[in-house]
C-alpha positions in Angstrom: 25.7 -37.4 25.0 25.8 -36.9 21.5 25.4 -33.4 20.0 23.1 -32.6 17.5 23.7 -29.9 15.1 20.9 -28.3 13.2 21.4 -26.4 10.1 19.1 -23.3 9.2 18.0 -23.4 5.9 17.5 -19.9 4.2 14.8 -19.0 1.6 16.3 -18.9 -1.8 13.3 -16.7 -2.8 14.4 -13.7 -4.9 13.3 -10.7 -2.9 12.2 -7.2 -4.4 11.7 -3.8 -2.7 8.1 -2.8 -2.2 6.6 -0.6 -5.0 4.7 1.4 -2.7 8.2 2.6 -1.3 9.9 3.3 -4.4 10.5 6.8 -3.9 12.2 6.4 -0.3 16.0 6.0 0.3 16.9 2.8 1.8 20.1 2.1 4.2 21.0 -1.5 4.4 23.3 -0.5 7.5 22.2 0.7 10.9 24.4 3.2 13.0 25.5 3.3 16.7 25.0 7.0 18.0 27.3 8.8 20.2 24.9 7.6 23.2 25.2 3.9 22.0 21.9 3.5 20.9 21.2 1.5 17.7 19.6 3.8 15.3 18.0 2.2 12.1 17.7 4.7 9.1 14.6 3.1 8.0 12.8 5.1 10.9 14.1 8.4 9.5 12.7 8.1 5.9 11.9 11.6 5.5 9.5 11.7 8.4 10.9 13.9 10.6 14.4 16.1 11.2 17.0 14.1 12.9 18.6 17.0 15.0 17.1 19.9 16.4 19.4 22.1 13.9 17.5 20.6 11.0 14.1 21.4 13.0 15.0 25.0 13.2 15.6 25.3 9.2 11.9 23.9 8.8 9.2 26.7 9.7 6.7 24.2 10.8 9.0 22.5 13.1 10.2 25.8 14.4 6.6 27.0 15.0 6.0 23.6 16.9 8.9 24.0 19.3 7.9 27.5 20.1 4.6 26.5 21.0 5.7 23.4 23.1 8.1 25.8 25.1 5.3 28.5 25.5 3.0 25.5 27.0 5.8 24.5 29.4 6.3 28.0 30.4 2.4 28.3 30.7 2.2 25.1 32.9 5.2 25.8 34.7 6.5 22.2 34.0 
């Protein structure tokens, strides 16, 4: 029995970031959270607060959390 090795060829194309995303910050690294989950920073690109402390500092998010708590109490869930 002979072993065959296949060499993976990588593209030599020069890559440039998308021009439509030039206003966003990019991180090439990912982070493993305390709970052991892999978190890709790209998902956090100015979309939502990362923690509840950050959410409380933003009026719209604080109001949304209050409304959600009211709905939970109203529905007794």
